[in-house]
C-alpha positions as CSV (number, residue, x, y, z in Angstrom):
1,M,87.3,124.0,120.3
2,P,90.3,125.2,118.2
3,A,90.0,125.3,114.4
4,F,92.5,123.0,112.8
5,K,93.9,123.9,109.3
6,K,95.5,121.7,106.8
7,Y,98.9,122.8,105.7
8,R,100.6,121.2,102.6
9,I,104.3,121.8,103.2
10,H,106.9,121.3,100.4
11,V,110.1,119.7,101.6
12,P,113.1,120.6,99.3
13,K,115.4,118.0,100.8
14,C,113.4,115.0,99.5
15,N,111.4,117.1,96.9
16,D,108.1,115.9,98.3
17,H,105.1,117.3,100.1
18,M,103.8,116.5,103.6
19,I,100.4,117.3,105.1
20,V,100.3,118.8,108.6
21,F,97.1,119.6,110.6
22,A,97.6,122.3,113.1
23,A,95.9,125.0,115.2
24,L,98.3,127.9,115.3
25,P,97.9,130.9,117.5
26,H,97.6,134.3,115.8
27,T,101.0,135.4,116.9
28,V,102.8,132.7,114.9
29,D,104.2,133.7,111.5
30,V,102.9,130.9,109.3
31,D,105.7,131.1,106.6
32,Q,108.4,130.8,109.3
33,W,106.6,127.9,110.9
34,M,106.3,126.1,107.6
35,K,109.9,126.6,106.8
36,K,111.0,125.2,110.2
37,K,108.7,122.2,109.7
38,A,110.3,121.6,106.2
39,D,113.8,121.8,107.7
40,D,113.0,119.4,110.5
41,C,111.4,116.8,108.2
42,D,112.5,113.2,108.5
43,C,112.5,112.3,104.8
44,A,113.1,108.5,105.4
45,A,110.1,108.3,107.7
46,L,107.9,110.4,105.3
47,A,108.9,108.1,102.3
48,A,108.1,104.9,104.4
49,E,104.8,106.3,105.5
50,K,103.8,107.1,101.9
51,A,104.9,103.7,100.7
52,K,102.9,102.0,103.4
53,A,99.8,104.0,102.4
54,R,100.3,103.0,98.7
55,E,100.8,99.3,99.2
56,Q,98.0,96.9,98.4
57,K,96.0,95.5,101.3
58,P,95.5,91.7,101.4
59,I,92.1,90.4,100.5
60,N,90.3,88.4,103.2
61,P,89.4,85.1,101.5
62,I,86.3,84.7,103.8
63,K,84.8,88.0,102.8
64,A,85.8,87.5,99.2
65,S,83.9,84.2,99.0
66,K,80.7,85.8,100.4
67,K,80.6,88.4,97.7
68,T,80.0,85.8,94.9
């Protein structure tokens, strides 16, 4: 089973960071790979994904009534 690593890549276009999990072969230059990932970033999709993760989730009224 390959060992996945977590890479935190800074994207200068949108001045934000993205997290990428990858299992890279030993022959790949990690700095070059990270630069290519940052250049290929879809900043609008990244911003939408982060906004969706931050939004409040609705409360289920049935579960809320059982807690009291």
